[in-house]
C-alpha positions in Angstrom: -35.9 13.9 -59.4 -39.4 12.7 -58.3 -40.9 13.9 -61.6 -38.3 12.3 -63.8 -38.7 8.9 -62.2 -41.9 8.3 -60.3 -44.7 9.2 -62.7 -43.5 7.0 -65.6 -43.1 4.1 -63.2 -46.5 4.5 -61.6 -48.1 4.7 -65.1 -46.3 1.6 -66.2 -47.1 -0.4 -63.1 -50.7 0.8 -62.8 -51.0 0.1 -59.0 -54.5 -0.1 -57.4 -53.3 2.0 -54.5 -50.5 4.5 -54.1 -48.6 4.4 -50.8 -46.2 7.3 -50.4 -43.9 8.3 -47.6 -43.3 12.1 -47.1 -40.4 12.4 -44.8 -38.8 15.7 -44.2 -35.2 14.6 -44.4 -34.7 16.2 -47.8 -35.3 19.7 -46.5 -32.3 22.0 -46.5 -32.6 22.6 -42.8 -32.8 18.9 -41.9 -29.7 18.3 -39.7 -29.2 14.8 -41.0 -29.5 14.9 -44.8 -29.3 18.5 -46.1 -30.6 17.7 -49.6 -31.6 21.3 -50.2 -35.3 21.1 -50.6 -37.8 23.8 -49.5 -41.3 23.2 -48.1 -42.5 24.5 -51.5 -40.5 21.8 -53.4 -41.9 19.1 -51.0 -45.4 20.4 -51.6 -44.9 20.1 -55.4 -43.9 16.5 -54.9 -46.9 15.8 -52.6 -49.2 17.3 -55.2 -47.7 15.1 -57.9 -48.4 12.0 -55.8 -52.1 13.2 -55.3 -52.4 13.7 -59.1 -50.9 10.2 -59.8 -53.3 8.6 -57.3 -56.2 10.4 -59.0 -55.2 9.4 -62.5 -53.9 5.9 -61.9 -55.4 4.6 -58.7 -59.0 6.0 -58.7 -57.8 8.3 -55.9 -56.7 5.5 -53.6 -53.8 7.0 -51.8 -52.2 6.4 -48.5 -49.9 9.3 -47.7 -47.5 8.7 -44.7 -45.3 11.1 -42.8 -42.0 10.1 -41.4 -38.4 11.1 -41.2 -37.1 14.6 -40.6 -35.1 15.7 -37.7 -35.8 19.5 -37.6 -38.8 19.0 -35.4 -39.5 22.7 -34.8 -38.5 24.3 -38.1 -39.3 21.8 -40.9 -41.5 18.9 -39.8 -44.6 20.9 -38.7 -44.5 23.1 -41.8 -43.9 20.2 -44.2 -46.6 18.0 -42.7 -49.1 20.9 -42.6 -48.5 21.2 -46.4 -49.0 17.5 -46.7 -52.3 17.5 -44.8 -53.4 20.4 -47.0 -52.6 18.5 -50.2 -54.2 15.3 -48.9 -57.4 17.2 -48.0 -57.4 19.0 -51.3 -57.0 22.4 -49.5 -53.5 23.5 -50.3 -51.9 25.6 -47.7 -50.7 29.1 -48.6 -47.1 28.7 -47.8 -46.5 32.5 -48.1 -48.5 33.3 -44.9 -47.0 33.9 -41.5 -46.7 31.0 -39.1 -49.4 31.0 -36.4 -48.7 33.5 -33.6 -49.3 30.9 -30.8 -47.0 28.5 -32.4 -44.3 31.2 -32.8 -44.6 32.1 -29.1 -44.2 28.5 -28.0 -41.2 28.0 -30.2 -39.7 31.2 -29.0 -40.1 30.0 -25.4 -38.8 26.5 -26.0 -36.0 26.9 -28.6 -35.6 30.6 -28.9 -36.4 30.9 -32.6 -39.2 30.1 -35.1 -39.8 30.1 -38.9 -41.5 33.3 -40.1 -43.7 31.8 -42.8 -45.2 28.4 -43.5 -43.0 28.1 -46.6 -39.4 29.0 -47.5 -40.0 31.5 -50.2 -37.3 34.2 -50.5 -34.5 31.8 -49.4 -31.6 30.7 -51.6 -33.3 27.5 -52.7 -32.5 25.3 -55.7 -35.4 25.7 -58.1 -37.3 22.8 -59.6 -37.4 22.4 -63.3 -39.3 19.9 -65.4 -37.3 16.9 -66.7 -39.1 17.6 -70.0 -36.9 20.6 -70.5 -34.1 18.2 -71.4 -31.1 16.4 -69.9 -28.1 18.4 -69.0 -25.0 16.1 -69.1 -23.0 18.6 -67.0 -25.6 18.7 -64.1 -24.8 16.3 -61.2 -28.5 16.2 -60.5 -29.4 15.2 -64.0 -26.6 12.6 -64.0 -28.1 11.0 -60.8 -31.6 11.1 -62.4 -30.4 9.4 -65.5 -28.4 6.8 -63.7 -31.5 6.0 -61.6 -33.7 5.9 -64.7 -31.2 3.6 -66.5 -31.0 1.3 -63.5 -34.8 1.1 -62.8 -36.6 1.6 -66.1 -35.1 -1.3 -67.9 -36.6 -3.7 -65.3 -40.1 -2.3 -66.3 -39.7 -2.1 -70.1 -39.3 1.7 -70.1 -36.9 3.6 -72.2 -35.1 6.2 -70.0 -34.2 8.3 -73.0 -37.4 8.6 -74.9 -40.5 8.2 -72.6 
C-alpha cells in the first residue's frame, strides 16, 4: 500500500522535509493489529522513505519510531532495521539474532526470534502497484479506495499516474 500511495503524493506535494513514523503495529506478530507484515516488508517501506527524502527533500528526513506491542519479538528487530536504513547501512535480516540478546530473552520471556528478519515464514509478499490493479484483491480494493479519496484533493489521477 505504501508504494501505491505515498510516493505520488510526496512528489506532488514536494515537501522540504519528510517526517515519517515507523511503528511496528503492522507486523504479523503484533498483538494489537496483525496486519501481516514482516520485518523485511517494513524495511522495504523504510528504504522507500529514505529514497523519497533523497529525491524530493534534499535528504532532509526525520524518521520516528513508535507503536508496536510485541516488545521482545518485533520492535527491537524492526527498529534495528530502521536504524540501519537511516544510517545507510542496511541490516542483513537473514543473520541470527545476537547471542546475548537471545540469552536475555530466553531468561525473561522464555523465547526469542532466531533471525533479525522473518524470512522463511508464511508472509504475504509485496508486489509493485505498477504490475496492475486486481479488482478481486481486497488489498488492491483498499489501495484504490484510498487513492480515489486522497489523490483528487491533490490533482492526481488514481488510475493513470
